[in-house]
Structure formats: structure tokens, C-alpha cells
DRENTIZA-357740 format. One record per residue (C-alpha): residue in three letters; x, z, y. Coordinates in steps of 0.25 Angstrom, whole numbers, plus 2048, in hexadecimal, padded with zeros to 3 digits. Layout:
<pts>
ALAXZY...
</pts>
This chain:
<pts>
UNK4360A1D08UNK43A0A6D16UNK4380B3D1DUNK4300B6D29UNK4360BDD35UNK4310CAD31UNK4350C9D23UNK4440C5D28UNK4440D2D31UNK43F0DAD26UNK4490D4D1CUNK4550D7D26UNK4500E6D27UNK44C0E9D19UNK4520F5D13UNK4490F7D07UNK43D0F1D00UNK4390E3CFEUNK4320D9D08UNK4260D8CFFUNK4190DBD08UNK4130E8D04UNK4200EED00UNK4280F9D08UNK4340F5D0FUNK43E0FDD17UNK4440F7D24UNK4510FAD2BUNK44E0FDD3AUNK4570F9D45UNK44F0FFD51UNK444109D53UNK43C10ED5FUNK433119D62UNK42A11CD6EUNK42712BD74UNK41A12DD6DUNK41F12BD60UNK42D12DD63UNK42E13CD63UNK42913ED56UNK432133D50UNK43F13AD56UNK43A147D50UNK43A141D43UNK44713AD45UNK44D147D49UNK44714DD3CUNK44E143D33UNK45C149D39UNK46213BD3BUNK46B13DD47UNK46B12ED4DUNK462123D4CUNK467118D42UNK46010CD47UNK467101D50UNK45D106D5BUNK452110D5DUNK44B112D6BUNK44211DD6FUNK438118D7AUNK42F121D83UNK423118D86UNK41611FD81UNK41612ED86UNK41A12BD94UNK40F133D9BUNK415141D9DUNK40914ADA0UNK410155D99UNK41E159D93UNK41B153D85UNK41E144D87UNK42B147D91UNK430151D86UNK42E146D7BUNK43513CD83UNK441146D86UNK441149D77UNK44213AD73UNK44D137D7DUNK455143D78UNK45313DD69UNK458130D6EUNK464135D74UNK46813DD68UNK464134D5CUNK468126D62UNK45C120D68UNK459118D75UNK44F11FD7DUNK446117D86UNK441120D92UNK433121D97UNK431116DA0UNK43A10CD99UNK42E106D92UNK425104D85UNK42E104D79UNK42A0F6D73UNK42C0EFD81UNK4390F6D84UNK43E0F4D75UNK43B0E6D76UNK4420E4D83UNK44F0ECD80UNK4510EFD71UNK4490E6D68UNK4510DCD60UNK44C0D0D58UNK44E0D3D49UNK44F0E2D49UNK4460ECD43UNK43F0F6D4CUNK435101D49UNK42F10AD53UNK426116D54UNK41B10DD5BUNK412103D54UNK4150F9D5EUNK4240F8D5BUNK4210EAD55UNK4220E5D63UNK4310E2D5FUNK42C0D7D56UNK42B0CFD63UNK43A0CCD63UNK43B0CCD54UNK43D0DAD50UNK4370E0D43UNK4310ECD4AUNK4270F6D44UNK41F101D4AUNK42110DD41UNK41E11DD41UNK428126D48UNK42E12BD3BUNK43111ED36UNK43811BD43UNK440128D42UNK444124D33UNK449116D39UNK45111DD43UNK457125D39UNK45C118D31UNK450118D27UNK44910BD24UNK43B108D29UNK431105D1EUNK4250FDD1EUNK41D0F4D15UNK4220E6D14UNK4170DED1DUNK4120D1D1AUNK4150C7D25UNK40A0C0D2EUNK40E0B4D36UNK4080B2D43UNK40A0A3D47UNK4090A1D56UNK405093D5AUNK40508DD68UNK406096D75UNK3FE09FD7DUNK3F509AD87UNK3F509FD96UNK3F00AED97UNK3F10B0D88UNK3FB0BAD83UNK4030C0D79UNK3F90CBD78UNK3EF0C1D74UNK3F70BCD68UNK3F80CAD62UNK3E90CDD65UNK3E60BFD5DUNK3EE0C4D52UNK3E70D2D52UNK3DA0CBD52UNK3DE0C3D45UNK3E50CED3DUNK3DE0DBD42UNK3E40E8D45UNK3E70EAD35UNK3EA0DBD33UNK3F90DDD35UNK3FB0E9D2BUNK4060E7D21UNK40B0DAD29UNK4150D6D33UNK4100CBD3DUNK41A0C0D40UNK4180B6D4BUNK41D0A9D4BUNK41A09AD4EUNK41C091D5AUNK41409AD63UNK41E0A5D63UNK42809ED6BUNK41E09ED77UNK41D0AED76UNK4270B7D7EUNK42D0C4D78UNK4230CCD80UNK4180C4D7BUNK41D0C5D6DUNK41F0D4D6FUNK4100D6D72UNK40C0CFD66UNK4150D7D5CUNK4110E4D64UNK4020E3D61UNK4050DFD52UNK4050EDD50UNK3F60ECD52UNK3F50E3D46UNK3FA0EFD3EUNK4070E5D3AUNK4130EBD36UNK41A0E3D41UNK41A0D6D49UNK4260CCD4BUNK4290C0D53UNK4350B7D51UNK4410B9D5AUNK4440ACD60UNK4480A6D6EUNK43D0ADD75UNK4430BAD6FUNK4500B6D73UNK44D0B4D81UNK4460C1D83UNK4510C8D7DUNK45B0C1D87UNK4520C5D92UNK4540D3D8EUNK4630D2D8DUNK4620D4D7EUNK4660C5D7AUNK4700C9D70UNK4650D1D68UNK45D0C4D65UNK45D0BED58UNK4540B2D53UNK4490B6D49UNK4400ADD42UNK4380ACD35UNK43D0A2D2BUNK436094D2CUNK430096D1DUNK42C0A5D1FUNK41F0A8D18UNK4150B1D1EUNK40A0BAD17UNK3FF0B6D22UNK3FF0ACD2DUNK3F70ADD3AUNK3F70A1D44UNK3F40A3D53UNK3F3098D5DUNK3F809ED6AUNK3F2093D72UNK3E4097D6DUNK3E40A6D71UNK3DC0ACD7CUNK3DE0B9D83UNK3DA0C4D79UNK3D60D3D79UNK3D60DED6FUNK3C80E5D71UNK3C50F3D6FUNK3CA0FAD67UNK3D40F3D5DUNK3DF0E9D60UNK3D80DFD57UNK3CB0DFD5DUNK3CF0D2D65UNK3C70C8D6DUNK3C90BDD77UNK3C90C3D85UNK3BF0B8D8AUNK3B60BDD7FUNK3B60CCD83UNK3B00C8D91UNK3B20CED9FUNK3B10DDD9BUNK3B40E6DA6UNK3C30ECDA5UNK3C60F9DAAUNK3D50FADA7UNK3E10F0DA3UNK3EE0F6D9EUNK3FA0EDD9DUNK4060F1D95UNK40A0F7D88UNK4140F3D7DUNK40B0E7D7BUNK40A0E1D89UNK4140E7D93UNK41F0DDD93UNK4240D6DA0UNK41E0C9D9BUNK4100D0D9AUNK4110D7DA8UNK4160CBDAFUNK4090C4DAAUNK4010D0DAFUNK4070D0DBDUNK4050C2DBFUNK3F60C4DBBUNK3F50D0DC5UNK3FE0CBDD0UNK3F70CADDDUNK3EA0CFDD8UNK3E30DDDD6UNK3DE0E3DC9UNK3CF0E5DC9UNK3CA0F2DCFUNK3C40F7DC2UNK3D00F5DB9UNK3DC0FEDB8UNK3E90F6DB4UNK3F50FDDAFUNK4020F6DABUNK40D0FBDA3UNK41A0F3DA3UNK4200F4D95UNK42E0F8D99UNK4370FCDA4UNK43D0EEDA4UNK42F0E8DA5UNK42C0F2DB1UNK4390EFDB7UNK4370E0DB7UNK4290E0DBCUNK42E0E8DC8UNK43A0E0DCBUNK4330D3DCBUNK4270D8DD4UNK41C0D6DC9UNK41A0E5DC9UNK4150E5DD7UNK40B0DBDD3UNK4060E4DC8UNK4040F0DD1UNK3FF0E7DDCUNK3F40E2DD3UNK3F00F1DD1UNK3F60F3DC3UNK3FB102DBFUNK409101DBAUNK40C10ADB0UNK41A10FDAAUNK420107D9FUNK41A10ED93UNK40F10DD89UNK405114D92UNK3F6111D90UNK3F910AD83UNK3FC117D7CUNK3F111ED85UNK3FB124D8FUNK3F3121D9BUNK3EA117DA1UNK3DE11AD99UNK3D2112D9CUNK3C5117DA3UNK3BA11CD9AUNK3B510FD92UNK3BE107D99UNK3C30F9D95UNK3D20F8D95UNK3D90ECD93UNK3E70EFD8DUNK3F40E7D8AUNK3F70F0D7FUNK3F60F0D70UNK3EB0FAD6CUNK3DD0FDD70UNK3D9108D66UNK3CE110D6BUNK3D111CD74UNK3E0117D74UNK3DF115D83UNK3DC123D85UNK3CD120D88UNK3C4121D7CUNK3BA117D81UNK3C310DD87UNK3C10FED83UNK3D00F9D82UNK3D30EBD80UNK3E10E6D7DUNK3E50D9D86UNK3F00D1D8AUNK3F70D4D97UNK3F00C7D9EUNK3E20CBD99UNK3E50D9D9FUNK3EA0D5DACUNK3DE0CADAEUNK3D40D5DABUNK3DA0DFDB4UNK3D80D5DC0UNK3C90D2DBCUNK3C50DFDB7UNK3BE0D8DABUNK3C40D4D9DUNK3CA0C7DA1UNK3D00BBD99UNK3DD0B9DA1UNK3DB0A9D9FUNK3D00AADAAUNK3D80B0DB6UNK3E00A3DB9UNK3EE09DDB5UNK3F80A5DADUNK4030AADB5UNK4120A5DB3UNK41A0B0DAEUNK4290AFDAFUNK4310B9DA7UNK43F0BDDACUNK44B0B7DA5UNK4510C5DA3UNK44A0D3DA2UNK44F0DEDABUNK4580E7DA2UNK4590F5DA6UNK4590FFD9AUNK45C10BDA2UNK450113D9CUNK455111D8EUNK45F11DD8AUNK46911BD80UNK46C126D76UNK47812FD77UNK48412BD6FUNK484130D61UNK490139D65UNK488140D6FUNK47B142D67UNK47D150D62UNK47E154D71UNK46F14FD74UNK464159D73UNK457155D6EUNK44C15AD78UNK43F15ED73UNK432162D7AUNK42816CD76UNK41E162D72UNK42715BD67UNK423161D5AUNK42A15ED4CUNK425154D42UNK41815AD3BUNK41B161D2EUNK41A159D21UNK41A15CD12UNK41C154D05UNK41014ECFFUNK407158CF7UNK403155CE8UNK3F4153CEDUNK3ED152CFAUNK3E0159CFCUNK3D9158D0AUNK3CC154D11UNK3C9148D19UNK3CB14DD27UNK3C913FD2EUNK3C3132D2AUNK3C5126D33UNK3C2117D33UNK3CA10AD34UNK3D4107D3EUNK3D8115D42UNK3E4114D4BUNK3EF11DD4EUNK3E8120D5BUNK3DC125D54UNK3E612ED4BUNK3EF133D56UNK3EA12FD64UNK3F412CD6FUNK3F212DD7EUNK3F8136D89UNK3F2143D84UNK3F7142D76UNK404139D76UNK40C145D7BUNK40914DD6FUNK410142D66UNK41C14CD64UNK413156D60UNK40B154D53UNK404161D53UNK3FE15FD61UNK3FB150D5FUNK3F5152D51UNK3E9158D59UNK3E514AD5EUNK3E6144D51UNK3D913BD4EUNK3D2142D59UNK3CD134D5DUNK3C6133D50UNK3C3142D4DUNK3C514CD57UNK3C5157D4DUNK3CF151D43UNK3DB15AD47UNK3D3166D47UNK3CE162D39UNK3DC160D34UNK3E016DD39UNK3D5175D33UNK3D716DD25UNK3E616DD25UNK3E6160D1DUNK3DE153D1CUNK3DC145D19UNK3D9139D22UNK3D012ED1EUNK3D0120D25UNK3CD111D25UNK3D4105D26UNK3E1103D2FUNK3E3111D31UNK3EE115D3BUNK3EF107D42UNK3F5107D50UNK401110D55UNK40D113D4CUNK40B122D51UNK40F12BD45UNK408136D4CUNK3FB130D46UNK401135D39UNK409142D3EUNK3FD148D44UNK3F4146D37UNK40014CD30UNK400158D39UNK3F215AD37UNK3F315AD28UNK3EE14CD24UNK3F314AD16UNK3EE13BD13UNK3E8130D1BUNK3DF127D12UNK3DA11AD18UNK3D610CD15UNK3E2106D1BUNK3ED10AD24UNK3F5104D30UNK404102D2CUNK40C10BD36UNK401117D34UNK403118D25UNK412118D26UNK410124D30UNK40712BD26UNK41112AD1BUNK41C12ED24UNK41413BD28UNK41113DD19UNK40213BD1AUNK3FD133D0FUNK3F7125D13UNK3ED121D08UNK3E3115D08UNK3D6115D00UNK3D810BCF4UNK3CA107CF7UNK3C7106D05UNK3B8109D02UNK3BC118CFEUNK3BE11AD0DUNK3AF11DD0DUNK3B0127D01UNK3B8131D09UNK3B213AD15UNK3B6144D1FUNK3B8151D19UNK3B914CD0AUNK3C3154D02UNK3CE14ACFDUNK3D914CCF3UNK3E5143CF1UNK3E8148CE2UNK3F7148CDDUNK3FA140CE9UNK409143CE9UNK40C13FCDAUNK402133CDCUNK40B12ECE7UNK418131CE0UNK41412ACD3UNK40D11ECDAUNK3FF122CD5UNK3F211ECDCUNK3EE129CE6UNK3DF12ECE5UNK3D6135CEFUNK3CD13FCE9UNK3C1142CF2UNK3BD14FCEEUNK3B114FCF7UNK3AB143CF0UNK3B2144CE3UNK3B7136CE4UNK3C5131CE0UNK3CA125CE9UNK3D611DCE6UNK3E011CCF2UNK3EB112CF6UNK3F9116CF9UNK40310BCFAUNK410113CFCUNK41F10ECFBUNK428118CF3UNK42E11CD01UNK42111FD07UNK41C127CFAUNK429130CFCUNK426132D0BUNK418137D07UNK41D140CFCUNK427146D05UNK41C148D11UNK42113ED1AUNK42C135D1FUNK433140D25UNK434149D19UNK43713DD10UNK443139D1AUNK448147D1AUNK448147D0BUNK45013AD0AUNK45A13FD13UNK45D14CD0C
</pts>
């Protein structure tokens, strides 16, 4: 029996464990990336480990999230990260150079290499055949220090792409179709591998759009083969020597197979407020549109924006629609400017934003009250745009541009012939906004520059013998990390200050939660299915840690968040019987008796509800390593103990 492509990549980087689905494996990591919203904490954690120089083949810090500088906080974080990079051996991508995933794909990604990043959309790298995972900042810090990255061995889902896309149908419509089929939790515990004859018709930017939004499936990662299309992309970037061919074995066996006929797809949209609430654009009807935002790490490539420019050329956006466009990288921005296409976008009335995440992370461009916003982004969670009652739809660049002209939700197939897009044979190469680190011989002379907003990692302690605490919050299904730890221009600058940012924890669900935690000193959170979906932000674990949360008990978890809770030393537990969720209420006094010894000895954990007098069985599927991390009080303490 042959290997799938994902299995080949795992096998070539396997440091520990066996490739049996469900068992824990440790992978050697070739590359890491961070962005500034998660990077400051990741580098504070790296410094705390005492490792003088990163041990990966390549590590890059990007500034792309917190680029609004309405106070000193973001600028101080950028200065801190730049000084850490210079001292400890990382490359530094300056503000304005672009979105981490777009730039990494262009300038650093290598087929066959492993990559983890402190951003959930790191699987974008799978578009060129990388094994790329989103992870918490502490996992990235450990990898930079030379440690393995641990995951549960996933099952492999094969998406067999047949045919080719019709005019006006885009790669975004492919991944929306996969989301429609699998749902936002259908990829949990799985790697999604794409293949079939249809792959050959998809460019690297199109493949990257698909692997990028694989994060919304809850998948561990997504991957495409590295083929002649990949080779041509690498050649155009001046990096042809980095290309290798990567294909699955002809007799590979998959755990699940999905077939999609590309020629039968129609323009699709994810309706409010979930990426899997997918409908055909023609079924949605001519809803009045207030805003169109084009960009993000999902759809900001040169290929995407050339299509948008061709649609808008010689026309004017509807007077009732605000249109913003954010090129994904300085390379894209430069090339739009040099070939005159940027002028077409400006003349049409588009507002050109800097090469950064911007509106996708809530940094500006919030819609009007109750406004309908079409976005080429990857998430449309309620309130994420910065407007609580906005109706956000996720669409392709073609649908966004067509609707920008008409003022209503528009199927782009209705606006005329599809424009012919000619991609350049070579890309404009200019890496002057990427700073290399200081030579190792000079690193001792580099000073780390810290601003007053940068606070240390929250205090941790070993797991106690028993946990006794009240239920301080009970929430339902599909709680996202945006619910737990909101983003946006007001909150993101506090990412390096856990005491301050913790005051915003869960306020979208319950404004009194932080104050309640402060009054009680400790607590337990109860949740539903797919708890912690969305962003990889470890702040959704660190803020509850600071507020005294000792355990989170839910029906089921999203992959990255449960890892972040373990890293923070918070017990992530599940109800053995999901119906027991209804047997626990706010303010119930709970006890996890003898939890330390039970965890050490592999015994089942129990939940005593002292308010009702009931005892409920809990699920706790931890590896030996995860158990040791929880006993130590978190990954930082565990790592320190290992190096003593």
C-alpha cells in the first residue's frame, strides 16, 4: 500500500510516534513564521526558554496585523520584535511588506518543507506542497528552540478535482463548496489533500486560496501536489532551485474521498455568520450591498487583483458602496503600480489600503450599522468586522467586484464576458523590506527593546491535587476565539499585555465575565461543540489563565485551541455523555476530585456537581507528553523542567 502526499511529508519529518491515526506524533520543523498580533508573546516565551539562537532552517517575523498606530503600543511591539529578530537569528518583514502568508508563499516557502506559524492560516503554504500548520505561539517558540511540533496523527481526506472551472467561477468557490460539504468541524482530525486532473488547471495563487481557507474546516492542514505549475511559480519568483516534485503514490489509500466537478460549480457565498453557511450567489438574490472589501491572506494575490482591475476598468463603483482593496504584498502592490492597473482601481473609486490584514482582523473598514459587507476574506463570525450587527458574506474577488458596480449582490456571470488575464512571466523581486538577523558573532551586542505595554507571560503553577471552583460562564456551540478574545483596533494593541487584554475576555458573550472572575479568583467554563474554532490566537487561553480559569469542560474542542489550553496549563475536558452538558448550570459548585493522581495514573476523571449532588464522567484523551505538561502547569514550565 502506497503513501498519500501528506503521509510522505509526515514520514520524512517524523521524530517520534507512529503514523496510526489518533496517536500523537512529533514532527521536525524546518520553518516558522509569526505575525505581530501573536509574535510579541511568542518571542517573550522564546526568550524565557533561554535559547540564544533559533535552530530552524528559517524563521521569519512578519508585521501585518497591528499596523494601525493610534498609540505607542503597536509601534513598541514592532520595535521589540525587530530587535529580537536581529539578536536571535530571525528574518524580519517590516510593516508594509505584506501579509505573512502571501509573502511567505512568494519569497520563502519551499515544497516538501514543514512550517508552523502562530496564525491559523499558515496552511496557505500547502498550496506549493508544504506541510504547514497553524499553531499557538508557545508551540512556535518551542520549534524555534529546536523542539518537535506535536499533533495527533490525522486521517487523510482526498478531494478529487475533476474538470476545470467555468468563466467567473473561482478558487474561492471550490473551498466554499468543500465547506458546504464538510462544515466548519468536518475537517477536525484530518488533513485535506487535493488531487485529480482538475489540479493542473489551478495556479498556485488559486491553490493557496483553497489551502488557506482549509483552516475554516477545522482541518489540521491542507496540501496540493508540487508539480509543473508549482515549478513555474517558483521560477517566476526566481527560486526555481527550491522546487521539488511531490506526488502521492499511485496506490495511496485515503480515509475519505470527496469528488468535485469543477465544471459544475457556480459562484458561491458564505452567508452570515459562518464560513459553512454556503449558498449559490444566484439563490441569495439582489440584496443591497453597502461595502465590498477585497484582500486578506485568502484573496490578495496579483492574479486576484488583476481580475478585479479588469472588471472595474473604465467604470465607477456604485455610489452606495464603499470599496477597499488591500494588495497582499509589496510585490503585488509594486506590480499593480508598474503595469498601470493600480490607476484603473483608483479611477474606479476603490480605496487602496496598505499591504496588511486590515479589515479582516477588524483593523478599520467596519461596515455601517446593519450593513451588508461582501468580503473576499476567510471568516465572517458575528462582530468580527467591528460592527456588531453587520451582515458579512464571504465571496470571490469576481463576485465582490461585480457587486461593487451594481450595488446589489450580483452573480458575476451576468455582467458580460470574462476578462482575459495575462500573468507576467516573472515577478518583480525586491526584498529590501526584509531584514536579515545580525551575524551570530555580533548577537551579544544587540539590545532587546521593550516598551511599557509589554508584560511578561502570566504566572503558572503545577496542577493541584483537586480542583474546586464555580461555573463562571456557560456558552453554546461553535464558540470561536473571536468570542473568547476579540480582535479589532481597540483590543489588538493589548496583545502583549495579558493583564489588560484579559478585561475583554468573553465580553461578546457576557460583559461581566472578567469582573466575575476577579471577584471569585478561580472558575470553570462550560461549553458546547467545536469550542475554540477559528484563529490560533493563544491569547484565548492566556487571558482565561490570567483570570483564574482552571478547567474548560465542553462537548468537543477545535484542534488548535485545545493545544493552547494544554500549553497554558488549563485542563481541557469533554463530557463523556454530551447530554450531561445540560446537567451543569451557571454558578454550580464543581469539583474535579483527585484530578492530579487520576491524570498521572491514567484513571477516568470525574466531575462532581456539588450543587446538584451528581457525579458525571469526563473524557480526557491526553498523551503522556500532554499529561506531563498539564501536571507541570503548562508547556513553558514543562520545557524549563526538561532543560534543567
